[in-house]
N, C-alpha and C positions, 0 to 999 in steps of 0.2 A: 887410111883412117876410114872407118865405117860410120856413117851417119844413120840415125834412126829415122824411119819415116813416121811423121806425126799423123795420127788418126784424124780423119775429117770430123769425127764426133767428139773431140776433146772439148769439154766445156769447163768454165771456171767453177769454183765451189758454190758460189751464190746461185748461179743459173742451174746447177745440178740440184741444189737444195729446193729451189722453187719448182723445178720439174717434178721432183719426188713429191713434194707437198700437193701439187695439182693432181698428180695420178692418185695419190691416197684419198684425197677429197672426192674425186671422181668415183672411187670405189666405196664411197660411204664410210670413210674413217670417221670416228667420233672424236670430239674434243682435241683436234689437232693443234699442236703448238710447234712452232719453228723457232729455235733458239740459235743465236749467233754466239758460239763458244770459242771463237778464234783467239780472243785475247786472254782467255783463262784455261785453255786446253792445248796440250802439246800433240794430241793425236787426231783432232778433227776440228773443223771450222764451223760445222752446223750439226745440230741435233734436231731430228724430227721425232716428236712424241705424240702418239695417237693411240686410240682404243678401238676395240671391237666388242660387241655385245655377247659373243660366244667364242670359244676356242676355234670353232669351225670358221667363224667370220675372220678371226685373227689370221688363221692359216690361209684363207682365201685371199685376204688383203696382201699378205706377203707374196703369195704366188702371182697375183695380178701385178704387183709392183715389180717383181723380178722380171716377169715376161715383158711388160710394157717398157721398162727401162732398157732391157736387152735389145728390144726393137730399135731403140735410139742409140745403140752402141755403148750403153753404160752397163757395166757388169760388176757384180759385187766381188769383194775380196773374200768375204765369208758370210755365212748366215748360220745363226745359232738358235735353238729353241723351237724349231719348226714342228717337230713331233708332238710336243706337248701342247703348244698353242697358247701358253699363258703369257709368255714374254718372248717375242721373237726380235732378235737383234740383227739388223742387216747393215753390214759394214761396206760402205762405198768409198772408203778412203777418207776423203775430207768431209763426207756427209754420213752420219750414223742415223739409222732409222730404228726407233724403238716402237714396236707394235704390242700393246698390252691387251690381255683380257681385262675388262674393266675392274673387277675386284682386286686383281693383282697390281694394277697401276696404283691403287690407293695404298697398298702395302709399301711399295718402294718409293713413292713420291719423288721421282727424278726431278721434277720441276723445283722442288725445295732444295734438293742437293746442288742443283745448278742455278740457284737463285741470282747469282751475279751475272749470268748470261743476259744478253740483250734479246728480248722477243722481237721477231720480225713481224711487222704489220702486213698481213697477207691481203687485207683489203687495199692498202696502198699499192701493193704489188699487182693488184687486179686479179687475185685468185679467188677470194672468198669474203663473205661477210663475217664480221667478228661480233661475238656476243659481248655484253657489258663486262664480263670478267676477263676478257682478253683472249679467251679460247674460242675456237670455232664452234658454232652451234651445231 
């Protein structure tokens, strides 16, 4: 019987989501929201939704996230939308990151579509200060 070696860098979904959120905030992601979708989704435990002010910033944010997470041993299963830079979806298995160009984010309104999800208070997690509307300033 063959046993798999477990990677030293295996992290649980919540830790991975918080790491991703911290990296996005460090790279100036706008209006970041972390949603716990575990109870209402069969394909992910957490969504991160954030914005950039230009398609170039959106692409740069995706590049930064991919590289910094890779250094931690966390690799994406897939990345979509990088070329256009209007909506980049980064699939990390139990954590899905949505990076929007700001006007595109308003068109799709993912927060409304996933309104039953529980927002994670990033201030309580020691990551960032929250604005009164519940989104990161």
